[in-house]
ZADOSE-935709 format. One record per residue (C-alpha): residue in one letter; x, y, z. Coordinates in nm, 3 decimals, padded with zeros to 5 digits, always signed. Example, Ala and Ser with C-alpha at 12.3 -4.5 7.8 and 13.67 -1.06 7.14 Angstrom:
BEGIN
<rec code="A" x="+01.230" y="-00.450" z="+00.780"/>
<rec code="S" x="+01.367" y="-00.106" z="+00.714"/>
END
This chain:
BEGIN
<rec code="M" x="+09.139" y="+08.870" z="+11.086"/>
<rec code="S" x="+09.280" y="+09.166" z="+11.280"/>
<rec code="N" x="+09.376" y="+09.475" z="+11.081"/>
<rec code="K" x="+09.655" y="+09.552" z="+11.326"/>
<rec code="V" x="+10.004" y="+09.536" z="+11.175"/>
<rec code="S" x="+10.331" y="+09.571" z="+11.367"/>
<rec code="V" x="+10.644" y="+09.731" z="+11.221"/>
<rec code="L" x="+10.977" y="+09.674" z="+11.396"/>
<rec code="V" x="+11.165" y="+09.923" z="+11.397"/>
<rec code="A" x="+11.083" y="+10.294" z="+11.343"/>
<rec code="G" x="+11.368" y="+10.400" z="+11.113"/>
<rec code="S" x="+11.313" y="+10.572" z="+10.778"/>
<rec code="W" x="+11.223" y="+10.255" z="+10.584"/>
<rec code="G" x="+11.011" y="+10.111" z="+10.864"/>
<rec code="T" x="+10.819" y="+10.439" z="+10.890"/>
<rec code="A" x="+10.771" y="+10.458" z="+10.513"/>
<rec code="L" x="+10.632" y="+10.103" z="+10.504"/>
<rec code="A" x="+10.408" y="+10.187" z="+10.801"/>
<rec code="S" x="+10.270" y="+10.473" z="+10.593"/>
<rec code="V" x="+10.190" y="+10.236" z="+10.304"/>
<rec code="L" x="+10.015" y="+09.999" z="+10.543"/>
<rec code="A" x="+09.820" y="+10.284" z="+10.704"/>
<rec code="M" x="+09.707" y="+10.400" z="+10.360"/>
<rec code="N" x="+09.559" y="+10.051" z="+10.318"/>
<rec code="H" x="+09.337" y="+10.101" z="+10.627"/>
<rec code="N" x="+09.549" y="+09.905" z="+10.872"/>
<rec code="N" x="+09.609" y="+10.013" z="+11.230"/>
<rec code="V" x="+09.987" y="+10.025" z="+11.235"/>
<rec code="V" x="+10.202" y="+10.010" z="+11.547"/>
<rec code="L" x="+10.566" y="+10.111" z="+11.516"/>
<rec code="W" x="+10.805" y="+09.969" z="+11.776"/>
<rec code="S" x="+11.115" y="+10.152" z="+11.894"/>
<rec code="R" x="+11.338" y="+10.143" z="+12.200"/>
<rec code="N" x="+11.371" y="+10.522" z="+12.184"/>
<rec code="F" x="+11.119" y="+10.678" z="+12.422"/>
<rec code="E" x="+11.157" y="+11.028" z="+12.276"/>
<rec code="Q" x="+11.100" y="+10.901" z="+11.924"/>
<rec code="V" x="+10.785" y="+10.714" z="+12.033"/>
<rec code="K" x="+10.657" y="+11.023" z="+12.214"/>
<rec code="E" x="+10.712" y="+11.238" z="+11.903"/>
<rec code="I" x="+10.526" y="+10.994" z="+11.678"/>
<rec code="N" x="+10.229" y="+10.969" z="+11.914"/>
<rec code="E" x="+10.203" y="+11.338" z="+12.004"/>
<rec code="F" x="+10.305" y="+11.513" z="+11.682"/>
<rec code="H" x="+10.267" y="+11.242" z="+11.414"/>
<rec code="T" x="+10.623" y="+11.303" z="+11.294"/>
<rec code="N" x="+10.951" y="+11.112" z="+11.287"/>
<rec code="S" x="+11.175" y="+11.409" z="+11.222"/>
<rec code="K" x="+11.516" y="+11.243" z="+11.258"/>
<rec code="Y" x="+11.449" y="+11.001" z="+10.974"/>
<rec code="L" x="+11.180" y="+11.170" z="+10.762"/>
<rec code="P" x="+11.180" y="+11.545" z="+10.832"/>
<rec code="G" x="+10.886" y="+11.752" z="+10.716"/>
<rec code="I" x="+10.647" y="+11.455" z="+10.692"/>
<rec code="T" x="+10.321" y="+11.420" z="+10.884"/>
<rec code="L" x="+10.222" y="+11.061" z="+10.959"/>
<rec code="A" x="+09.869" y="+10.923" z="+10.936"/>
<rec code="S" x="+09.659" y="+10.916" z="+11.253"/>
<rec code="N" x="+09.630" y="+10.535" z="+11.235"/>
<rec code="I" x="+10.006" y="+10.503" z="+11.294"/>
<rec code="T" x="+10.103" y="+10.486" z="+11.662"/>
<rec code="A" x="+10.424" y="+10.390" z="+11.837"/>
<rec code="T" x="+10.532" y="+10.206" z="+12.150"/>
<rec code="T" x="+10.846" y="+10.096" z="+12.333"/>
<rec code="S" x="+10.671" y="+09.775" z="+12.442"/>
<rec code="M" x="+10.728" y="+09.479" z="+12.212"/>
<rec code="K" x="+10.430" y="+09.304" z="+12.369"/>
<rec code="A" x="+10.197" y="+09.596" z="+12.300"/>
<rec code="A" x="+10.330" y="+09.627" z="+11.946"/>
<rec code="V" x="+10.288" y="+09.263" z="+11.848"/>
<rec code="E" x="+09.997" y="+09.109" z="+12.040"/>
<rec code="N" x="+09.685" y="+09.052" z="+11.826"/>
<rec code="S" x="+09.863" y="+09.160" z="+11.506"/>
<rec code="S" x="+09.789" y="+08.985" z="+11.179"/>
<rec code="A" x="+10.136" y="+09.062" z="+11.042"/>
<rec code="V" x="+10.478" y="+09.162" z="+11.169"/>
<rec code="I" x="+10.711" y="+09.360" z="+10.942"/>
<rec code="L" x="+11.076" y="+09.338" z="+11.044"/>
<rec code="V" x="+11.290" y="+09.633" z="+10.932"/>
<rec code="A" x="+11.565" y="+09.617" z="+11.194"/>
<rec code="P" x="+11.925" y="+09.681" z="+11.083"/>
<rec code="S" x="+12.105" y="+09.357" z="+10.999"/>
<rec code="S" x="+12.331" y="+09.403" z="+11.301"/>
<rec code="A" x="+12.027" y="+09.408" z="+11.533"/>
<rec code="M" x="+11.800" y="+09.156" z="+11.358"/>
<rec code="R" x="+11.882" y="+08.857" z="+11.578"/>
<rec code="E" x="+11.837" y="+09.057" z="+11.899"/>
<rec code="V" x="+11.505" y="+09.208" z="+11.785"/>
<rec code="T" x="+11.372" y="+08.874" z="+11.659"/>
<rec code="S" x="+11.478" y="+08.702" z="+11.980"/>
<rec code="E" x="+11.256" y="+08.944" z="+12.171"/>
<rec code="L" x="+10.977" y="+08.909" z="+11.915"/>
<rec code="K" x="+10.950" y="+08.531" z="+11.964"/>
<rec code="N" x="+10.795" y="+08.587" z="+12.308"/>
<rec code="Y" x="+10.482" y="+08.735" z="+12.145"/>
<rec code="W" x="+10.481" y="+08.602" z="+11.788"/>
<rec code="N" x="+10.265" y="+08.313" z="+11.673"/>
<rec code="K" x="+10.268" y="+08.114" z="+11.350"/>
<rec code="D" x="+09.938" y="+08.258" z="+11.228"/>
<rec code="M" x="+10.104" y="+08.598" z="+11.192"/>
<rec code="L" x="+10.245" y="+08.687" z="+10.853"/>
<rec code="C" x="+10.619" y="+08.757" z="+10.888"/>
<rec code="V" x="+10.776" y="+08.994" z="+10.633"/>
<rec code="H" x="+11.127" y="+09.133" z="+10.647"/>
<rec code="A" x="+11.260" y="+09.428" z="+10.447"/>
<rec code="T" x="+11.623" y="+09.442" z="+10.564"/>
<rec code="K" x="+11.896" y="+09.432" z="+10.300"/>
<rec code="G" x="+12.203" y="+09.280" z="+10.461"/>
<rec code="F" x="+12.378" y="+08.982" z="+10.620"/>
<rec code="E" x="+12.460" y="+08.880" z="+10.972"/>
<rec code="T" x="+12.831" y="+08.955" z="+10.938"/>
<rec code="E" x="+12.955" y="+08.708" z="+11.199"/>
<rec code="S" x="+12.773" y="+08.404" z="+11.058"/>
<rec code="L" x="+12.734" y="+08.522" z="+10.694"/>
<rec code="K" x="+12.366" y="+08.423" z="+10.717"/>
<rec code="R" x="+12.082" y="+08.590" z="+10.530"/>
<rec code="M" x="+11.819" y="+08.770" z="+10.735"/>
<rec code="S" x="+11.552" y="+08.507" z="+10.667"/>
<rec code="T" x="+11.781" y="+08.241" z="+10.813"/>
<rec code="V" x="+11.844" y="+08.449" z="+11.125"/>
<rec code="I" x="+11.471" y="+08.517" z="+11.169"/>
<rec code="A" x="+11.375" y="+08.152" z="+11.119"/>
<rec code="E" x="+11.632" y="+08.038" z="+11.374"/>
<rec code="E" x="+11.504" y="+08.278" z="+11.638"/>
<rec code="L" x="+11.132" y="+08.223" z="+11.572"/>
<rec code="D" x="+11.178" y="+07.847" z="+11.534"/>
<rec code="C" x="+10.985" y="+07.843" z="+11.207"/>
<rec code="S" x="+11.050" y="+07.743" z="+10.847"/>
<rec code="E" x="+11.265" y="+07.986" z="+10.651"/>
<rec code="G" x="+11.036" y="+07.921" z="+10.355"/>
<rec code="D" x="+10.738" y="+08.073" z="+10.537"/>
<rec code="I" x="+10.908" y="+08.412" z="+10.575"/>
<rec code="V" x="+10.844" y="+08.677" z="+10.310"/>
<rec code="V" x="+11.119" y="+08.908" z="+10.179"/>
<rec code="L" x="+11.026" y="+09.256" z="+10.052"/>
<rec code="S" x="+11.280" y="+09.429" z="+09.829"/>
<rec code="G" x="+11.319" y="+09.646" z="+09.521"/>
<rec code="P" x="+11.393" y="+10.007" z="+09.416"/>
<rec code="S" x="+11.229" y="+10.204" z="+09.695"/>
<rec code="H" x="+11.372" y="+10.509" z="+09.869"/>
<rec code="A" x="+11.187" y="+10.579" z="+10.193"/>
<rec code="E" x="+11.193" y="+10.952" z="+10.115"/>
<rec code="E" x="+10.987" y="+10.891" z="+09.799"/>
<rec code="V" x="+10.757" y="+10.618" z="+09.932"/>
<rec code="I" x="+10.652" y="+10.842" z="+10.223"/>
<rec code="R" x="+10.552" y="+11.110" z="+09.967"/>
<rec code="R" x="+10.349" y="+10.849" z="+09.774"/>
<rec code="C" x="+10.565" y="+10.860" z="+09.465"/>
<rec code="P" x="+10.491" y="+10.563" z="+09.234"/>
<rec code="T" x="+10.704" y="+10.272" z="+09.357"/>
<rec code="T" x="+10.729" y="+09.908" z="+09.250"/>
<rec code="V" x="+10.871" y="+09.632" z="+09.470"/>
<rec code="V" x="+10.878" y="+09.254" z="+09.488"/>
<rec code="V" x="+10.785" y="+09.012" z="+09.766"/>
<rec code="A" x="+10.931" y="+08.662" z="+09.766"/>
<rec code="S" x="+10.870" y="+08.343" z="+09.960"/>
<rec code="L" x="+10.855" y="+07.970" z="+09.907"/>
<rec code="N" x="+10.511" y="+07.982" z="+10.073"/>
<rec code="K" x="+10.257" y="+08.078" z="+09.804"/>
<rec code="S" x="+09.988" y="+08.171" z="+10.054"/>
<rec code="A" x="+10.224" y="+08.391" z="+10.256"/>
<rec code="V" x="+10.359" y="+08.579" z="+09.955"/>
<rec code="E" x="+10.009" y="+08.646" z="+09.825"/>
<rec code="R" x="+09.903" y="+08.775" z="+10.168"/>
<rec code="A" x="+10.202" y="+09.009" z="+10.166"/>
<rec code="Q" x="+10.119" y="+09.132" z="+09.816"/>
<rec code="E" x="+09.761" y="+09.208" z="+09.920"/>
<rec code="L" x="+09.874" y="+09.373" z="+10.244"/>
<rec code="F" x="+10.106" y="+09.626" z="+10.079"/>
<rec code="M" x="+09.969" y="+09.689" z="+09.731"/>
<rec code="N" x="+09.785" y="+10.012" z="+09.657"/>
<rec code="S" x="+09.757" y="+10.290" z="+09.398"/>
<rec code="Y" x="+10.118" y="+10.410" z="+09.438"/>
<rec code="F" x="+10.290" y="+10.101" z="+09.580"/>
<rec code="R" x="+10.281" y="+09.819" z="+09.325"/>
<rec code="V" x="+10.391" y="+09.474" z="+09.445"/>
<rec code="Y" x="+10.503" y="+09.178" z="+09.234"/>
<rec code="T" x="+10.559" y="+08.825" z="+09.365"/>
<rec code="N" x="+10.859" y="+08.598" z="+09.312"/>
<rec code="R" x="+10.934" y="+08.247" z="+09.439"/>
<rec code="D" x="+11.312" y="+08.300" z="+09.444"/>
<rec code="M" x="+11.343" y="+08.414" z="+09.804"/>
<rec code="I" x="+11.719" y="+08.356" z="+09.813"/>
<rec code="G" x="+11.779" y="+08.560" z="+09.499"/>
<rec code="V" x="+11.561" y="+08.851" z="+09.605"/>
<rec code="E" x="+11.727" y="+08.861" z="+09.945"/>
<rec code="L" x="+12.081" y="+08.838" z="+09.807"/>
<rec code="A" x="+12.021" y="+09.094" z="+09.533"/>
<rec code="G" x="+11.886" y="+09.349" z="+09.779"/>
<rec code="A" x="+12.188" y="+09.311" z="+10.006"/>
<rec code="L" x="+12.469" y="+09.280" z="+09.752"/>
<rec code="K" x="+12.375" y="+09.579" z="+09.536"/>
<rec code="N" x="+12.464" y="+09.805" z="+09.832"/>
<rec code="I" x="+12.830" y="+09.717" z="+09.775"/>
<rec code="I" x="+12.817" y="+09.841" z="+09.417"/>
<rec code="A" x="+12.628" y="+10.152" z="+09.528"/>
<rec code="L" x="+12.916" y="+10.231" z="+09.763"/>
<rec code="G" x="+13.154" y="+10.192" z="+09.470"/>
<rec code="A" x="+12.939" y="+10.415" z="+09.250"/>
<rec code="G" x="+12.947" y="+10.681" z="+09.518"/>
<rec code="M" x="+13.326" y="+10.653" z="+09.542"/>
<rec code="S" x="+13.352" y="+10.691" z="+09.165"/>
<rec code="D" x="+13.137" y="+11.005" z="+09.174"/>
<rec code="G" x="+13.334" y="+11.139" z="+09.469"/>
<rec code="L" x="+13.651" y="+11.096" z="+09.266"/>
<rec code="G" x="+13.490" y="+11.283" z="+08.976"/>
<rec code="F" x="+13.524" y="+10.994" z="+08.732"/>
<rec code="G" x="+13.199" y="+11.062" z="+08.544"/>
<rec code="D" x="+12.922" y="+10.856" z="+08.390"/>
<rec code="N" x="+13.135" y="+10.617" z="+08.184"/>
<rec code="A" x="+13.309" y="+10.484" z="+08.492"/>
<rec code="K" x="+12.989" y="+10.455" z="+08.693"/>
<rec code="A" x="+12.805" y="+10.272" z="+08.414"/>
<rec code="A" x="+13.091" y="+10.022" z="+08.384"/>
<rec code="L" x="+13.106" y="+09.978" z="+08.761"/>
<rec code="M" x="+12.733" y="+09.908" z="+08.784"/>
<rec code="T" x="+12.734" y="+09.666" z="+08.490"/>
<rec code="R" x="+13.036" y="+09.467" z="+08.600"/>
<rec code="G" x="+12.917" y="+09.491" z="+08.959"/>
<rec code="L" x="+12.588" y="+09.329" z="+08.861"/>
<rec code="A" x="+12.784" y="+09.050" z="+08.692"/>
<rec code="E" x="+12.981" y="+08.968" z="+09.005"/>
<rec code="I" x="+12.691" y="+08.984" z="+09.249"/>
<rec code="S" x="+12.500" y="+08.757" z="+09.011"/>
<rec code="R" x="+12.794" y="+08.511" z="+09.017"/>
<rec code="I" x="+12.800" y="+08.481" z="+09.393"/>
<rec code="G" x="+12.419" y="+08.482" z="+09.404"/>
<rec code="V" x="+12.392" y="+08.186" z="+09.166"/>
<rec code="E" x="+12.660" y="+08.002" z="+09.363"/>
<rec code="L" x="+12.446" y="+08.048" z="+09.676"/>
<rec code="G" x="+12.132" y="+07.913" z="+09.507"/>
<rec code="A" x="+11.965" y="+08.213" z="+09.342"/>
<rec code="N" x="+11.789" y="+08.222" z="+09.006"/>
<rec code="P" x="+12.015" y="+08.429" z="+08.774"/>
<rec code="L" x="+11.708" y="+08.597" z="+08.624"/>
<rec code="T" x="+11.626" y="+08.755" z="+08.962"/>
<rec code="F" x="+11.929" y="+08.983" z="+08.923"/>
<rec code="S" x="+11.770" y="+09.125" z="+08.607"/>
<rec code="G" x="+11.451" y="+09.214" z="+08.795"/>
<rec code="L" x="+11.331" y="+09.467" z="+09.049"/>
<rec code="A" x="+11.539" y="+09.331" z="+09.337"/>
<rec code="G" x="+11.850" y="+09.320" z="+09.119"/>
<rec code="I" x="+11.911" y="+09.578" z="+08.849"/>
<rec code="G" x="+11.611" y="+09.785" z="+08.959"/>
<rec code="D" x="+11.738" y="+09.832" z="+09.312"/>
<rec code="L" x="+12.098" y="+09.868" z="+09.190"/>
<rec code="V" x="+12.010" y="+10.158" z="+08.960"/>
<rec code="V" x="+11.818" y="+10.353" z="+09.224"/>
<rec code="T" x="+12.075" y="+10.290" z="+09.499"/>
<rec code="A" x="+12.382" y="+10.366" z="+09.289"/>
<rec code="T" x="+12.256" y="+10.685" z="+09.127"/>
<rec code="S" x="+12.050" y="+10.873" z="+09.387"/>
<rec code="Q" x="+12.155" y="+11.112" z="+09.661"/>
<rec code="H" x="+11.874" y="+10.960" z="+09.872"/>
<rec code="S" x="+12.093" y="+10.649" z="+09.897"/>
<rec code="R" x="+12.295" y="+10.624" z="+10.219"/>
<rec code="N" x="+12.535" y="+10.385" z="+10.047"/>
<rec code="W" x="+12.595" y="+10.624" z="+09.756"/>
<rec code="R" x="+12.640" y="+10.917" z="+09.993"/>
<rec code="A" x="+12.887" y="+10.727" z="+10.210"/>
<rec code="G" x="+13.084" y="+10.616" z="+09.905"/>
<rec code="S" x="+13.089" y="+10.969" z="+09.765"/>
<rec code="L" x="+13.231" y="+11.108" z="+10.089"/>
<rec code="I" x="+13.496" y="+10.835" z="+10.099"/>
<rec code="G" x="+13.585" y="+10.908" z="+09.736"/>
<rec code="K" x="+13.640" y="+11.270" z="+09.835"/>
<rec code="G" x="+13.898" y="+11.161" z="+10.091"/>
<rec code="N" x="+13.697" y="+11.133" z="+10.413"/>
<rec code="K" x="+13.774" y="+10.854" z="+10.660"/>
<rec code="L" x="+13.513" y="+10.581" z="+10.707"/>
<rec code="D" x="+13.459" y="+10.647" z="+11.078"/>
<rec code="D" x="+13.407" y="+11.017" z="+11.011"/>
<rec code="V" x="+13.162" y="+10.941" z="+10.732"/>
<rec code="L" x="+12.951" y="+10.709" z="+10.948"/>
<rec code="E" x="+12.950" y="+10.957" z="+11.236"/>
<rec code="S" x="+12.838" y="+11.242" z="+11.010"/>
<rec code="M" x="+12.556" y="+11.037" z="+10.855"/>
<rec code="G" x="+12.415" y="+10.916" z="+11.187"/>
<rec code="M" x="+12.229" y="+10.626" z="+11.022"/>
<rec code="V" x="+12.309" y="+10.266" z="+10.932"/>
<rec code="V" x="+12.492" y="+10.215" z="+10.601"/>
<rec code="E" x="+12.420" y="+09.847" z="+10.531"/>
<rec code="G" x="+12.670" y="+09.825" z="+10.245"/>
<rec code="I" x="+12.964" y="+09.852" z="+10.486"/>
<rec code="R" x="+12.880" y="+09.530" z="+10.669"/>
<rec code="T" x="+12.763" y="+09.364" z="+10.348"/>
<rec code="T" x="+13.100" y="+09.429" z="+10.182"/>
<rec code="A" x="+13.275" y="+09.243" z="+10.465"/>
<rec code="A" x="+13.026" y="+08.954" z="+10.443"/>
<rec code="A" x="+13.044" y="+08.927" z="+10.062"/>
<rec code="H" x="+13.425" y="+08.937" z="+10.070"/>
<rec code="S" x="+13.424" y="+08.641" z="+10.310"/>
<rec code="L" x="+13.162" y="+08.454" z="+10.106"/>
<rec code="S" x="+13.360" y="+08.500" z="+09.783"/>
<rec code="I" x="+13.668" y="+08.346" z="+09.946"/>
<rec code="Q" x="+13.464" y="+08.067" z="+10.105"/>
<rec code="H" x="+13.297" y="+07.972" z="+09.775"/>
<rec code="G" x="+13.587" y="+08.049" z="+09.539"/>
<rec code="V" x="+13.394" y="+08.312" z="+09.342"/>
<rec code="Q" x="+13.582" y="+08.605" z="+09.190"/>
<rec code="M" x="+13.444" y="+08.944" z="+09.302"/>
<rec code="P" x="+13.712" y="+09.197" z="+09.202"/>
<rec code="I" x="+13.502" y="+09.510" z="+09.259"/>
<rec code="T" x="+13.394" y="+09.388" z="+09.603"/>
<rec code="D" x="+13.757" y="+09.305" z="+09.683"/>
<rec code="Q" x="+13.872" y="+09.658" z="+09.604"/>
<rec code="I" x="+13.586" y="+09.823" z="+09.793"/>
<rec code="Y" x="+13.674" y="+09.597" z="+10.088"/>
<rec code="N" x="+14.034" y="+09.720" z="+10.066"/>
<rec code="V" x="+13.920" y="+10.082" z="+10.071"/>
<rec code="L" x="+13.685" y="+10.032" z="+10.365"/>
<rec code="F" x="+13.889" y="+09.799" z="+10.583"/>
<rec code="K" x="+14.250" y="+09.813" z="+10.459"/>
<rec code="E" x="+14.276" y="+10.193" z="+10.420"/>
<rec code="M" x="+14.353" y="+10.171" z="+10.048"/>
<rec code="D" x="+14.309" y="+10.499" z="+09.863"/>
<rec code="A" x="+13.995" y="+10.486" z="+09.647"/>
<rec code="R" x="+14.187" y="+10.612" z="+09.341"/>
<rec code="V" x="+14.442" y="+10.332" z="+09.379"/>
<rec code="A" x="+14.157" y="+10.079" z="+09.404"/>
<rec code="V" x="+14.018" y="+10.200" z="+09.069"/>
<rec code="E" x="+14.362" y="+10.183" z="+08.908"/>
<rec code="T" x="+14.398" y="+09.827" z="+09.037"/>
<rec code="L" x="+14.065" y="+09.728" z="+08.878"/>
<rec code="M" x="+14.155" y="+09.892" z="+08.546"/>
<rec code="G" x="+14.493" y="+09.717" z="+08.542"/>
<rec code="R" x="+14.360" y="+09.362" z="+08.578"/>
<rec code="D" x="+14.444" y="+09.099" z="+08.315"/>
<rec code="P" x="+14.226" y="+09.102" z="+07.999"/>
<rec code="K" x="+13.902" y="+08.905" z="+08.031"/>
<rec code="T" x="+13.611" y="+08.793" z="+07.816"/>
<rec code="E" x="+13.284" y="+08.959" z="+07.914"/>
<rec code="M" x="+13.086" y="+08.635" z="+07.941"/>
<rec code="E" x="+13.328" y="+08.438" z="+08.156"/>
<rec code="N" x="+13.230" y="+08.124" z="+08.350"/>
<rec code="I" x="+12.855" y="+08.148" z="+08.294"/>
<rec code="R" x="+12.670" y="+07.835" z="+08.400"/>
<rec code="L" x="+12.444" y="+07.691" z="+08.131"/>
<rec code="E" x="+12.214" y="+07.497" z="+08.363"/>
<rec code="T" x="+11.887" y="+07.664" z="+08.453"/>
<rec code="W" x="+11.782" y="+07.744" z="+08.808"/>
<rec code="E" x="+11.475" y="+07.524" z="+08.764"/>
<rec code="Q" x="+11.695" y="+07.224" z="+08.681"/>
<rec code="W" x="+11.910" y="+07.281" z="+08.989"/>
<rec code="H" x="+11.603" y="+07.294" z="+09.213"/>
<rec code="T" x="+11.408" y="+06.991" z="+09.090"/>
END
């Protein structure tokens, strides 16, 4: 089997995963539409916009040609922003074949259709959604690229595919677990970005650790509720893709979602925040998608509702917190389903 692996696209997370794959003796080809970025990677072995100060391995190259990137690859790793996933995958299908392992590591929804990324990819590649592998977990690109110990999870309904993905990525600093709950892993990775935005807003408002701990805990409860409604195993939200990724995304200044939320909490307008960051903040689109899904499925998501109001209805972040604190009294363990995920899926 070829040791060529393709990574689409060459953002911070795509480049960090390319570095993991290169460490494992693969010839890695990064694809980007940006000619100057490709030239920089090939000539200087850097990707300074996304990972400044880092030198990339010599077995990482880049190209603007999708054909050159994908042909004769054993695996394709999709790390396109959620807003561009359908377009990128549509182009990929001209060169992809079903013997290639397909892994995606994008944490978001297609906002217009409310579809998960694996659904979008499967539709464009005309393959089974169950054969796609999802990679998720607590993993800042800035730390992975420096080979800090990192643990993630790969999930798929296809046992052979998920084991291939585990073998492809796992090494001395990048530990990979497997999980068969693809829906849960995918939903957890996307939905926690909403709560990370809220945690950033709380910090921007100067509300302290008590408020942030409560926000994260109750946030996990509501993303678990909608996740279970959509077919996820509730236990997945207690694992690496759930609470693990939530903790790292909601508490670290590496997190784009936390940084965006913090700036909004300090009074900055959303458009100004996004312009100043210059990179995709997936939690913005995910908040809109989750808000629509909660209405569609009749699932209460009060934190998501208030973050939606701040982002899209110009509500002041402080007023949103006061609204949450003033809600009617509740029991902590409300409306928990007693059936197990295994029983639902027999």
